[in-house]
Every structure is written in C-alpha cells, then in structure tokens.
Backbone bond lengths (Angstrom), bond angles and torsions (degrees), N, CA, C in turn:
res aa  C-N    CA-C-N  psi(-1)  N-CA   C-N-CA  omega(-1)  CA-C   N-CA-C  phi
1 M - - - 1.463 - - 1.529 109.74 -
2 P 1.325 119.16 148.72 1.469 120.51 179.19 1.513 111.09 -62.39
3 H 1.307 115.34 144.68 1.455 121.43 173.32 1.525 107.99 -79.18
4 R 1.323 118.53 121.96 1.453 120.66 -170.49 1.531 113.36 -111.48
5 T 1.313 117.89 2.22 1.451 117.28 176.77 1.511 109.23 -79.11
6 R 1.304 116.49 150.02 1.459 121.13 -176.86 1.515 109.81 -103.02
7 P 1.355 117.15 111.26 1.456 119.09 179.57 1.518 110.65 -70.54
8 P 1.331 116.95 153.08 1.465 119.02 178.12 1.516 109.95 -65.27
9 F 1.320 115.95 140.95 1.449 120.11 177.68 1.530 109.80 -74.74
10 A 1.318 115.22 145.91 1.462 119.81 176.11 1.516 109.71 -63.51
11 R 1.317 116.10 140.57 1.464 120.64 179.45 1.518 111.60 -106.77
12 R 1.328 116.73 12.07 1.453 119.41 178.06 1.515 110.48 -71.14
13 G 1.319 115.84 156.62 1.462 120.01 173.84 1.512 112.20 80.31
14 A 1.324 114.27 -168.31 1.464 120.51 -175.24 1.515 111.04 -67.42
15 R 1.312 117.26 143.21 1.456 123.19 170.51 1.527 108.48 -85.39
16 A 1.308 115.54 152.70 1.468 118.77 -179.91 1.514 110.91 -56.47
17 A 1.307 117.24 -43.63 1.457 120.05 -175.33 1.513 112.74 -74.33
18 R 1.348 117.35 -11.47 1.458 120.07 -177.77 1.516 111.99 -109.15
19 S 1.324 117.72 2.65 1.457 120.20 -177.65 1.519 110.01 -74.82
20 G 1.347 114.45 173.40 1.457 118.59 -177.52 1.507 113.10 -60.86
21 G 1.307 118.58 -25.15 1.456 122.32 176.52 1.500 107.86 -143.64
22 C 1.324 117.89 164.71 1.450 119.01 -173.19 1.515 110.71 -145.10
23 D 1.302 116.03 127.12 1.452 121.54 173.14 1.518 108.27 -64.48
24 S 1.333 116.50 139.00 1.458 119.41 -177.01 1.523 112.26 -62.47
25 G 1.323 117.99 -17.31 1.453 120.56 178.59 1.508 113.55 -91.77
26 D 1.334 118.57 -5.39 1.456 120.67 -177.70 1.523 110.96 -66.32
27 V 1.314 114.67 149.20 1.454 122.05 -176.27 1.510 109.07 -107.36
28 V 1.325 116.86 132.36 1.464 120.92 179.60 1.526 109.00 -57.16
29 G 1.337 116.37 130.81 1.446 121.05 179.66 1.511 114.34 91.06
30 E 1.343 118.25 -6.85 1.459 119.92 175.97 1.525 110.62 -64.38
31 S 1.316 115.80 144.42 1.459 119.01 169.01 1.523 109.03 -75.89
32 V 1.313 115.41 165.59 1.453 120.30 176.52 1.526 110.28 -58.85
33 A 1.339 116.80 -44.39 1.465 120.03 -178.88 1.524 111.56 -62.22
34 E 1.308 117.48 -41.39 1.471 120.47 179.49 1.526 110.91 -64.24
35 A 1.335 116.58 -43.27 1.457 119.89 -179.29 1.527 110.97 -65.35
36 Y 1.339 116.84 -46.61 1.456 118.97 177.34 1.524 110.69 -63.57
37 G 1.323 116.94 -39.80 1.460 119.56 179.45 1.510 112.34 -59.31
38 R 1.340 116.85 -41.59 1.457 120.32 179.92 1.532 110.64 -68.99
39 R 1.315 116.73 -41.07 1.469 119.99 -180.00 1.532 111.77 -61.86
40 W 1.337 116.32 -45.19 1.458 119.23 -176.65 1.520 111.37 -78.85
41 S 1.314 118.29 -23.19 1.465 120.07 174.75 1.518 111.36 -66.52
42 A 1.335 116.01 -36.11 1.469 120.18 -172.26 1.525 112.43 -58.14
43 G 1.317 118.08 -36.38 1.462 120.82 -179.19 1.511 113.24 -115.78
44 A 1.347 117.04 25.43 1.464 120.74 -170.32 1.522 113.41 -58.08
45 A 1.314 117.05 -49.12 1.463 119.36 -174.79 1.524 111.30 -65.25
46 V 1.331 117.00 -42.47 1.466 120.27 179.58 1.527 110.08 -67.44
47 R 1.315 116.52 -42.24 1.468 120.24 179.45 1.526 110.62 -59.71
48 A 1.340 116.42 -44.43 1.463 119.83 178.67 1.519 111.10 -63.24
49 E 1.316 116.56 -40.83 1.466 121.29 -179.56 1.523 111.46 -60.93
50 H 1.326 116.94 -39.97 1.460 120.72 -172.39 1.517 114.36 -93.57
51 F 1.336 118.05 -29.28 1.460 119.65 -169.63 1.519 114.65 -123.97
52 A 1.329 118.58 -4.16 1.459 119.07 -175.32 1.528 111.97 -58.21
53 A 1.329 117.04 -38.23 1.463 119.80 -176.39 1.523 112.86 -81.57
54 L 1.334 117.94 -15.04 1.463 119.95 -175.65 1.526 111.41 -58.49
55 S 1.326 117.20 -40.12 1.460 121.13 -175.64 1.521 113.67 -80.76
56 R 1.323 118.33 -4.14 1.469 119.74 -171.82 1.527 113.32 -55.55
57 P 1.353 121.05 -42.59 1.472 117.97 178.49 1.526 112.41 -57.48
58 A 1.338 117.35 -37.33 1.462 120.36 178.74 1.524 110.90 -71.23
59 W 1.342 116.97 -41.39 1.471 119.42 177.45 1.522 110.56 -57.04
60 E 1.324 115.80 -47.32 1.461 119.83 -177.75 1.532 111.05 -63.02
61 A 1.332 116.44 -41.55 1.465 119.99 -179.88 1.520 111.43 -63.00
62 V 1.326 116.72 -43.14 1.463 120.02 -177.99 1.524 111.05 -70.83
63 L 1.324 118.21 -43.67 1.466 119.75 178.90 1.527 110.68 -59.88
64 A 1.330 116.93 -37.55 1.468 119.90 176.52 1.523 111.26 -68.81
65 A 1.331 116.66 -41.24 1.468 120.34 -176.78 1.522 112.57 -63.95
66 V 1.337 117.09 -34.25 1.475 119.79 -178.53 1.528 111.74 -96.71
67 G 1.324 117.44 0.45 1.451 120.58 174.78 1.512 114.91 69.39
68 V 1.339 117.29 38.47 1.468 119.59 178.57 1.521 109.53 -65.68
69 G 1.332 115.28 129.23 1.454 120.49 -179.04 1.511 110.97 -158.41
70 E 1.306 116.24 -159.97 1.458 121.99 -176.74 1.524 110.72 -56.41
71 G 1.338 115.92 122.03 1.460 121.45 175.29 1.512 115.33 88.56
72 T 1.330 118.85 -6.27 1.465 120.58 176.87 1.530 109.54 -63.22
73 T 1.318 116.87 132.71 1.462 120.60 172.43 1.522 107.73 -95.65
74 L 1.324 116.36 121.41 1.467 121.18 -172.51 1.518 110.65 -129.11
75 L 1.327 115.35 136.08 1.461 122.95 171.73 1.516 108.61 -115.85
76 D 1.336 116.28 126.26 1.467 121.17 174.59 1.520 107.91 -106.41
77 V 1.336 117.36 112.71 1.461 120.85 179.20 1.522 109.05 -87.40
78 A 1.337 116.02 144.80 1.459 121.58 -169.72 1.526 108.59 53.40
79 C 1.329 115.19 54.51 1.469 121.73 -169.32 1.516 112.88 -73.34
80 G 1.338 118.51 -9.39 1.448 120.41 178.00 1.513 112.07 57.74
81 S 1.322 116.24 -136.17 1.463 120.80 -174.87 1.524 113.44 -87.56
82 G 1.334 118.04 11.21 1.452 121.87 164.68 1.514 117.67 91.54
83 E 1.322 118.99 9.49 1.455 119.45 -174.65 1.524 112.86 -68.44
84 L 1.325 117.97 -39.59 1.466 118.64 177.52 1.521 109.92 -64.37
85 A 1.329 117.43 -41.98 1.459 120.33 178.23 1.522 111.11 -59.23
86 A 1.336 116.89 -38.92 1.457 120.50 178.63 1.532 111.12 -64.72
87 L 1.337 117.03 -41.02 1.463 120.11 177.64 1.523 110.86 -64.21
88 A 1.345 116.99 -41.78 1.460 120.36 179.54 1.529 110.85 -65.28
89 R 1.335 117.04 -40.75 1.468 119.32 177.39 1.526 110.67 -61.90
90 A 1.341 116.94 -39.35 1.463 119.71 179.36 1.521 111.90 -62.11
91 R 1.341 117.04 -23.31 1.458 121.52 176.55 1.527 111.90 -86.52
92 G 1.337 117.17 -3.94 1.453 120.85 178.46 1.512 115.21 104.63
93 A 1.343 118.05 5.06 1.462 121.40 -177.77 1.523 111.87 -77.90
94 A 1.317 115.47 152.02 1.465 122.51 168.08 1.517 106.77 -90.04
95 V 1.343 117.34 111.46 1.455 120.66 -167.60 1.516 112.61 -104.50
96 H 1.327 113.60 147.81 1.458 124.08 177.76 1.516 106.74 -138.45
97 G 1.331 117.44 156.46 1.454 119.78 179.67 1.513 111.33 -155.97
98 I 1.327 114.83 157.73 1.459 121.42 176.83 1.518 108.80 -144.82
99 D 1.322 116.82 142.67 1.459 121.59 178.21 1.522 107.97 -153.26
100 A 1.323 116.01 148.12 1.465 120.31 178.61 1.526 112.19 -76.03
101 A 1.334 117.40 -17.02 1.462 121.14 -175.69 1.528 110.30 -94.97
102 E 1.317 116.53 112.82 1.462 120.38 -178.34 1.524 111.58 -60.08
103 A 1.337 117.70 -38.41 1.458 119.49 -178.90 1.524 111.46 -67.68
104 M 1.327 117.74 -32.65 1.454 120.21 175.38 1.528 110.44 -66.13
105 I 1.320 117.16 -43.21 1.461 120.38 178.98 1.528 110.43 -63.04
106 A 1.318 117.75 -37.61 1.461 120.24 177.03 1.527 110.82 -60.06
107 L 1.334 117.14 -42.40 1.460 120.70 176.90 1.527 111.35 -66.24
108 A 1.327 116.34 -40.24 1.465 120.21 -179.56 1.523 111.26 -63.83
109 R 1.325 117.07 -36.13 1.468 119.34 178.95 1.516 112.10 -65.68
110 T 1.311 116.14 -27.03 1.464 120.01 173.87 1.526 110.48 -76.20
111 A 1.336 116.97 -39.11 1.465 121.50 -178.29 1.522 112.29 -70.53
112 V 1.347 116.44 -32.76 1.464 120.88 -175.95 1.534 108.37 -132.56
113 P 1.318 118.49 73.81 1.467 120.99 -175.24 1.524 112.08 -57.65
114 G 1.338 114.48 136.27 1.455 120.22 176.88 1.513 115.58 81.66
115 A 1.337 118.57 -6.50 1.466 120.57 178.32 1.525 110.04 -70.63
116 D 1.310 115.91 157.42 1.464 122.34 178.10 1.526 108.24 -84.01
117 L 1.324 116.65 93.97 1.467 123.13 -174.52 1.520 108.59 -121.62
118 R 1.324 116.97 126.42 1.456 121.23 -171.42 1.529 111.80 -130.54
119 V 1.316 115.03 151.55 1.462 121.63 171.35 1.526 107.30 -88.16
120 G 1.323 116.73 128.18 1.460 119.73 -178.79 1.508 111.77 178.28
121 T 1.318 116.11 -164.19 1.452 122.56 -171.25 1.521 112.01 -121.74
122 L 1.319 116.09 152.17 1.460 122.84 177.96 1.518 112.90 -58.27
123 E 1.316 116.50 -29.64 1.466 120.76 -169.64 1.516 114.50 -91.29
124 A 1.337 117.19 -3.65 1.461 120.98 179.48 1.521 107.82 -145.86
125 L 1.326 116.71 72.89 1.461 121.56 -177.02 1.525 109.62 -71.94
126 P 1.334 118.16 125.50 1.462 120.63 -172.96 1.527 113.54 -85.85
127 W 1.335 115.92 49.99 1.458 122.20 176.04 1.523 108.42 -133.23
128 P 1.337 117.38 156.49 1.474 119.70 -177.79 1.520 112.52 -74.05
129 D 1.314 115.06 168.91 1.460 121.25 176.68 1.534 110.08 -56.56
130 A 1.339 115.22 145.94 1.465 122.54 171.59 1.526 112.99 55.30
131 A 1.329 117.45 37.71 1.465 121.44 -175.99 1.528 113.33 -83.65
132 F 1.346 118.33 -19.73 1.464 120.06 -168.88 1.528 112.28 -129.69
133 D 1.330 114.38 149.97 1.465 120.34 171.40 1.523 111.04 -77.37
134 V 1.339 115.97 -36.00 1.463 121.80 -175.21 1.521 109.07 -139.13
135 V 1.330 116.48 135.77 1.465 122.51 169.84 1.518 106.92 -121.43
136 T 1.330 116.61 129.00 1.457 121.05 179.51 1.527 110.15 -117.24
137 G 1.326 115.72 152.19 1.460 121.33 175.56 1.520 109.39 -148.61
138 F 1.337 117.01 111.31 1.462 122.23 -179.06 1.520 109.29 -106.76
139 N 1.353 115.76 117.69 1.466 121.11 -176.86 1.524 110.20 46.81
140 A 1.302 115.23 54.86 1.458 122.05 -171.05 1.520 113.42 -125.33
141 F 1.321 116.87 -56.30 1.462 120.05 -167.17 1.521 113.58 -68.94
142 Q 1.346 118.02 -21.13 1.465 119.51 178.60 1.523 111.95 -66.75
143 F 1.343 118.25 -15.21 1.460 121.40 179.39 1.527 112.58 -86.61
144 A 1.321 118.26 -5.99 1.460 120.98 178.50 1.524 109.95 -80.16
145 P 1.332 118.49 138.52 1.465 119.72 175.34 1.530 112.91 -56.80
146 D 1.336 116.91 -34.85 1.463 122.29 177.99 1.525 106.97 -125.60
147 V 1.332 116.72 101.05 1.464 121.02 -174.58 1.525 110.95 -63.55
148 V 1.331 117.23 -43.55 1.462 119.86 -178.06 1.529 110.74 -63.92
149 A 1.330 116.66 -40.55 1.465 119.47 178.18 1.528 111.01 -62.69
150 A 1.335 117.05 -39.69 1.461 120.37 178.53 1.527 110.95 -66.75
151 L 1.324 117.78 -40.37 1.461 120.58 176.74 1.528 111.04 -66.42
152 A 1.323 116.94 -37.28 1.468 120.05 177.34 1.521 110.83 -64.69
153 E 1.331 117.19 -34.56 1.459 120.80 176.50 1.529 109.91 -67.59
154 A 1.325 117.48 -39.28 1.463 120.03 174.15 1.524 110.94 -61.89
155 A 1.332 116.69 -40.52 1.464 120.39 177.32 1.528 111.30 -63.66
156 R 1.314 116.96 -37.74 1.477 120.89 -178.62 1.520 111.73 -58.22
157 V 1.334 116.97 -41.21 1.470 119.47 -176.09 1.528 112.24 -88.40
158 T 1.342 117.24 4.56 1.460 122.34 177.85 1.521 109.54 -98.34
159 R 1.313 117.10 134.05 1.467 120.55 -179.76 1.523 110.76 -68.72
160 S 1.315 116.83 160.30 1.454 121.57 173.61 1.528 109.09 -59.74
161 G 1.308 116.38 129.04 1.455 121.36 -176.30 1.514 113.74 88.47
162 G 1.332 117.10 -7.81 1.453 121.22 177.10 1.518 111.11 -80.52
163 R 1.340 115.47 176.45 1.465 119.89 -175.33 1.521 112.39 -126.21
164 V 1.315 115.46 145.20 1.461 123.61 169.05 1.521 106.82 -109.99
165 A 1.325 116.82 124.90 1.467 121.85 -178.25 1.516 108.99 -117.26
166 V 1.329 116.59 124.91 1.465 122.79 -176.92 1.517 108.51 -121.50
167 C 1.325 116.40 137.12 1.466 121.00 -177.77 1.526 109.29 -138.50
168 N 1.316 116.44 134.06 1.466 122.28 -178.75 1.519 110.73 -143.25
169 W 1.356 115.33 160.38 1.457 118.99 166.77 1.524 107.58 -53.01
170 G 1.315 117.49 129.98 1.458 119.03 179.90 1.519 111.42 160.62
171 G 1.328 114.55 -157.05 1.445 119.74 -178.68 1.516 112.25 85.95
172 A 1.327 115.60 -168.24 1.462 121.31 -173.05 1.523 113.27 -89.20
173 G 1.322 118.03 -8.89 1.453 120.59 -175.59 1.515 113.31 -86.67
174 P 1.345 117.10 -177.51 1.466 121.61 -178.18 1.519 112.25 -67.82
175 Q 1.345 115.41 159.84 1.463 121.76 -179.60 1.524 109.15 -136.24
176 D 1.324 116.64 61.78 1.461 121.07 -175.18 1.522 112.17 -64.07
177 L 1.325 118.36 -46.22 1.466 120.40 -178.25 1.522 111.88 -66.76
178 V 1.305 116.89 -38.12 1.468 120.04 177.70 1.528 109.84 -63.33
179 A 1.312 117.21 -41.43 1.465 120.46 179.39 1.522 111.25 -61.89
180 V 1.327 117.75 -43.73 1.462 121.15 178.53 1.528 110.07 -64.47
181 T 1.319 117.35 -43.20 1.469 121.20 179.08 1.518 111.02 -59.41
182 H 1.323 117.17 -45.31 1.466 120.15 -179.41 1.528 111.52 -66.24
183 D 1.321 117.36 -36.36 1.470 120.22 176.30 1.528 110.96 -60.12
184 L 1.316 116.41 -42.97 1.470 120.71 -179.89 1.526 111.30 -69.60
185 Q 1.318 116.62 -42.87 1.470 119.69 -179.06 1.524 111.62 -61.45
186 A 1.319 117.94 -29.04 1.462 121.38 179.98 1.523 112.45 -69.47
187 L 1.331 118.19 -12.17 1.466 121.99 -177.48 1.519 113.55 -91.54
188 A 1.326 116.82 -3.25 1.465 121.03 -177.57 1.519 109.34 -132.43
189 P 1.342 118.14 158.85 1.459 119.69 175.46 1.516 110.58 -55.22
190 D 1.316 116.16 143.73 1.461 121.58 -177.41 1.523 110.10 -59.91
191 A 1.315 116.40 120.00 1.457 120.76 178.75 1.525 111.60 -109.11
192 A 1.334 116.41 15.66 1.463 119.09 -179.98 1.516 110.33 -67.14
193 L 1.321 116.13 140.16 1.464 121.58 177.38 1.518 111.09 -96.74
194 V 1.327 116.71 -18.48 1.461 122.48 176.21 1.525 107.18 -136.17
195 P 1.324 118.72 158.76 1.463 119.88 178.78 1.528 111.16 -62.85
196 R 1.331 116.43 148.01 1.464 120.14 174.37 1.513 108.51 -71.45
197 R 1.351 115.77 128.54 1.468 119.83 -178.29 1.527 109.49 -121.23
198 P 1.317 117.69 135.90 1.470 120.57 -178.71 1.526 111.46 -85.22
199 I 1.335 117.51 54.33 1.459 118.31 -170.22 1.525 112.55 -74.81
200 G 1.343 117.82 -9.49 1.457 119.34 174.52 1.515 114.09 -82.17
201 E 1.319 117.81 -6.95 1.456 120.01 179.47 1.522 110.32 -72.54
202 P 1.332 118.03 141.42 1.462 120.65 -178.58 1.528 112.50 -52.49
203 G 1.319 115.23 131.14 1.458 122.25 177.74 1.512 114.62 94.68
204 V 1.338 118.22 -24.44 1.465 120.42 -175.81 1.522 111.22 -71.41
205 L 1.327 116.64 -48.63 1.462 119.08 179.31 1.522 111.14 -61.82
206 E 1.321 116.34 -40.39 1.465 118.90 178.87 1.529 111.12 -57.91
207 E 1.319 116.35 -43.65 1.460 120.54 -179.77 1.531 110.81 -63.73
208 L 1.321 117.17 -42.85 1.463 120.94 179.87 1.525 111.18 -66.00
209 L 1.317 117.34 -40.68 1.464 120.99 179.73 1.530 110.66 -65.62
210 R 1.312 117.07 -40.51 1.470 119.06 177.02 1.523 110.91 -63.35
211 A 1.327 116.86 -39.75 1.464 120.41 178.89 1.524 111.51 -63.65
212 A 1.333 116.48 -24.96 1.463 121.23 178.75 1.523 112.02 -88.97
213 G 1.331 117.36 4.31 1.455 120.84 176.87 1.512 115.03 89.79
214 L 1.329 117.06 17.54 1.459 122.07 -179.22 1.522 110.67 -110.01
215 R 1.334 115.99 159.76 1.465 120.32 -178.27 1.523 110.16 -116.25
216 P 1.351 117.85 106.06 1.474 120.02 178.62 1.519 111.31 -57.84
217 S 1.348 115.44 138.38 1.458 119.59 -175.75 1.527 113.48 -131.02
218 A 1.335 118.20 -17.94 1.467 120.49 -179.49 1.516 108.80 -159.99
219 A 1.334 116.17 154.59 1.461 120.71 179.55 1.521 108.61 -156.42
220 G 1.336 115.42 160.48 1.451 119.46 177.62 1.509 111.94 -170.36
221 D 1.317 116.04 164.98 1.458 123.50 175.49 1.526 108.61 -109.50
222 V 1.329 116.46 146.88 1.459 121.93 179.56 1.525 108.76 -135.68
223 A 1.321 117.31 130.63 1.464 121.64 175.23 1.530 109.49 -75.35
224 V 1.344 116.16 133.42 1.470 121.29 179.87 1.532 108.72 -131.46
225 P 1.334 117.56 77.91 1.464 120.08 -178.92 1.522 111.60 -70.46
226 Y 1.328 115.55 152.81 1.468 122.28 177.54 1.512 107.27 -133.85
227 A 1.349 116.60 128.34 1.472 120.43 -173.79 1.524 110.63 -134.18
228 P 1.347 118.14 75.92 1.466 119.05 175.24 1.524 110.60 -66.10
229 P 1.329 118.13 141.34 1.469 120.12 -172.63 1.514 115.26 -75.84
230 D 1.351 117.24 -17.54 1.464 119.29 -177.78 1.529 109.47 -159.98
231 R 1.338 114.56 173.92 1.470 120.37 -175.86 1.524 111.71 -65.06
232 R 1.323 117.62 -39.37 1.458 119.93 -178.39 1.522 111.37 -63.81
233 T 1.313 117.51 -40.67 1.464 121.23 177.81 1.526 110.26 -63.07
234 L 1.336 115.86 -42.42 1.456 120.10 177.53 1.522 111.16 -59.85
235 E 1.324 117.31 -45.79 1.471 120.83 -179.98 1.527 111.42 -60.19
236 R 1.324 116.36 -47.96 1.470 119.66 -177.92 1.518 110.78 -59.80
237 G 1.320 116.61 -43.90 1.451 119.92 -178.01 1.514 112.93 -68.27
238 M 1.320 117.12 -47.20 1.462 120.12 -175.02 1.523 112.11 -67.46
239 F 1.326 118.03 -43.47 1.461 119.57 -175.24 1.531 112.89 -83.18
240 A 1.331 116.76 -0.06 1.462 120.09 169.14 1.519 111.40 -80.74
241 A 1.330 117.21 -14.36 1.462 121.15 -177.36 1.520 111.11 -71.25
242 G 1.317 115.35 137.64 1.462 119.57 -179.37 1.510 114.13 -62.48
243 N 1.347 116.98 -22.87 1.462 119.11 -179.90 1.521 113.34 -92.80
244 L 1.356 117.97 5.74 1.467 120.76 176.58 1.525 113.31 -125.72
245 R 1.316 118.55 -7.55 1.461 120.69 -177.64 1.524 111.42 -59.60
246 H 1.346 116.58 -35.72 1.463 119.41 -178.83 1.528 111.54 -66.15
247 V 1.341 116.78 -28.37 1.466 120.15 179.01 1.525 109.95 -66.92
248 E 1.326 116.83 -45.43 1.456 120.47 179.03 1.522 111.33 -64.33
249 R 1.336 117.23 -38.92 1.474 119.93 178.12 1.522 110.91 -66.00
250 H 1.330 116.04 -40.49 1.463 120.25 -176.37 1.527 111.47 -70.05
251 L 1.322 117.99 -44.56 1.466 121.53 -175.51 1.520 112.59 -85.69
252 G 1.333 116.50 -25.62 1.458 120.77 -169.57 1.518 109.23 92.07
253 P 1.339 118.22 150.50 1.465 120.67 -173.44 1.525 114.94 -56.57
254 E 1.336 117.53 -43.78 1.468 118.97 -176.35 1.523 111.88 -68.35
255 A 1.327 116.35 -45.54 1.461 119.83 -179.76 1.528 110.87 -66.87
256 A 1.321 116.81 -37.52 1.462 120.10 178.80 1.525 110.54 -65.27
257 A 1.332 116.92 -41.34 1.459 120.43 178.32 1.527 110.90 -63.64
258 A 1.325 116.57 -39.48 1.461 120.22 178.32 1.527 111.16 -65.87
259 A 1.330 116.04 -40.64 1.463 120.10 178.60 1.524 110.76 -64.07
260 L 1.328 116.77 -40.90 1.462 119.91 177.48 1.528 110.58 -63.88
261 A 1.329 117.28 -42.05 1.463 120.37 179.30 1.524 111.01 -59.56
262 T 1.329 116.53 -40.04 1.469 120.63 178.64 1.522 111.11 -66.37
263 A 1.338 116.26 -47.01 1.466 120.25 -177.75 1.522 111.68 -65.37
264 A 1.336 116.04 -33.74 1.464 120.26 -176.29 1.520 113.42 -90.78
265 A 1.329 117.58 -3.89 1.469 121.16 -175.13 1.537 113.36 -54.79
266 P 1.334 120.16 -38.92 1.466 118.69 -179.57 1.529 113.64 -63.62
267 F 1.320 116.66 -16.23 1.459 120.56 -175.47 1.536 112.19 -107.91
268 R 1.348 116.18 8.74 1.464 121.58 179.66 1.520 110.14 -86.33
269 R 1.331 115.85 134.66 1.456 120.87 -178.66 1.529 110.41 -98.19
270 A 1.317 115.75 168.59 1.467 120.95 -173.14 1.524 113.26 -60.04
271 D 1.324 117.55 -28.61 1.467 120.40 -178.75 1.526 113.17 -86.87
272 G 1.343 117.27 5.25 1.458 121.66 178.94 1.511 114.15 91.81
273 S 1.316 117.76 -6.27 1.464 120.89 175.08 1.533 109.22 -83.32
274 Y 1.320 115.82 174.61 1.464 121.70 -179.29 1.525 109.14 -127.43
275 L 1.317 116.06 153.61 1.458 121.37 172.81 1.525 108.46 -138.48
276 F 1.326 114.65 115.53 1.464 122.04 178.71 1.531 107.91 -110.34
277 H 1.313 115.30 124.17 1.462 120.69 174.80 1.532 108.22 -96.32
278 S 1.307 116.18 123.45 1.461 120.68 179.47 1.518 109.46 -139.30
279 T 1.318 115.16 168.14 1.459 121.14 -174.60 1.522 110.05 -136.66
280 F 1.326 115.50 139.27 1.459 122.07 168.59 1.523 108.32 -107.16
281 R 1.325 115.07 146.41 1.459 120.67 172.47 1.523 108.39 -117.69
282 W 1.324 116.73 130.89 1.463 120.94 178.83 1.521 110.51 -118.58
283 V 1.325 114.42 148.27 1.464 121.72 175.76 1.523 107.97 -134.78
284 V 1.302 116.69 132.99 1.469 122.89 174.73 1.517 107.83 -107.41
285 A 1.349 116.27 133.60 1.459 121.33 178.17 1.531 109.18 -128.99
286 R 1.300 115.14 146.81 1.469 122.39 -177.19 1.518 111.03 -100.33
287 R 1.321 115.99 140.70 1.467 120.35 170.15 1.518 108.82 -93.81
288 D 1.322 117.58 118.15 1.469 121.96 -179.34 1.531 111.06 -77.38
C-alpha cells in the first residue's frame, strides 16, 4: 500500500521568502520544497494533461540505458504525475516515487496504483541506504537549494553497483520551449527560489555527479518536440507550470496570453498550431 504520511520538508538552503525573488503566494518561513510543491500543485492536472507525454522519448531512453526490467527497484524523484513510474512498472520494475507537490502525487497514485509514492523533498529521501537499483530524476535536481547534496542523497539510497540517472533540458539540440519560458519570465519580478543553473549543458551534470560521489558512465541527447494544436492549448499548458504562474498573476491573464503569443510566434504554423523543437540531455552515473 502507498505510504501516506507526509515527511517534514528539509529546511536547508534559502527560504522562499528570503530568495532573490518571491512569488506573491509564497508563505513566510516556507522551505523551498514547500513553495515549489504548492506552485506545481496548483496546475498539476492541466500540466499532466498537456505535458506528461512530452518527456516520453527521454524516459524510454533512460530506462533502456539503465536496463530497467523485471525485479528492478526504482525510485523516481520529483516523480510528478507518475508517467515514468508507470512505464517502469510495465517493464516489471518495483516503483517508488517522491514529489514536493501533493497534487502531483495524487495523480501519480492514480497512474500507478499501489506504488510507494510519497510527498517530500529531494534532500531528505525517506528510504534507507542502498534501497534501490536505480534512482531517476527528470528536470528535478536543479530545484534543490544544494544540487550536490540532493545528488548525494540519491546516491545514498542507491545500492553499490546501482545507477543514478539525471535528465534535464539541455544538450546540443534546440531549446524552443526554454527560450519562450525565459522570455516570459523576464516580464515579471524574479520568482526563482534557487539560482538558475545550466545543468543541462554538456559536462555540467557529470561534474555535479562526481562531486556527489558517483561515476558517470553514459550520456545522450533526446529530441522532445511539443506540438499544441492551437493558441488556447498552448496557454493552458504553459501557464499551468509552477515556474510561470507568477507571470500570469503579475501581468494579468489577457496581457500574459498576449505576451506568450508574441514569444511563441516564431513557432506558429500556418494552420494555427505550434511546433517547438527541444532537447533533453541525460547522464547515467554508477555508485561504486
């Protein structure tokens, strides 16, 4: 049965109210994980509806690279609405997940019934040492106040000879969605809770993983295209993201929609649909 108790969030690192910028909904004294969890919970269902499948090429590449199969014990950190866990279970893995967003975990429990899915933080994983064969993190570790500490925590719960696989926007390919996101974020006060880190750039993840005591062993780039059929679909998907909600609040819905239309105009096709070419970069590291 799923573990339903809520572990205390780590209070290390910057507080939401003390960061360089602050979402108007942030609560004084919130940890970074709590603030991000609330932001991503607010649009969880819409975000899952619009973007859950976008990462699938990367999920498939990573599951193949680490050899997930019958009997593999896998933990997905920042598991979101549970789609990667569902794919791993279909391969025969015993899946576990953790996310700071309670609404995401609620969706994941529907996607992967009976899995061990918990609300919590990257920096204090509520499992014992050497519990898993594989730990995965997709667009996850950059949200930790201390990335190396979060990766070291992932290493702690990985058995000797097991692998930690990290995947982020990055690599050598195009980054259309990231460019649009950054254009929009520039229109509102900075609401980042941690500094922006270019961890998807080649070599950066490897360096961070080594600092956490892991040995990188494989890496690759994966194309992740996104093709919303119309402007309204694009708006719903983009402003459901926890890192863009503050832009819509700051500008107001109409102005925010207009700003998105301008930023996304280069990617609009003649029939009114959009096509964004983006890339994920993944790195697998071994725990000796």
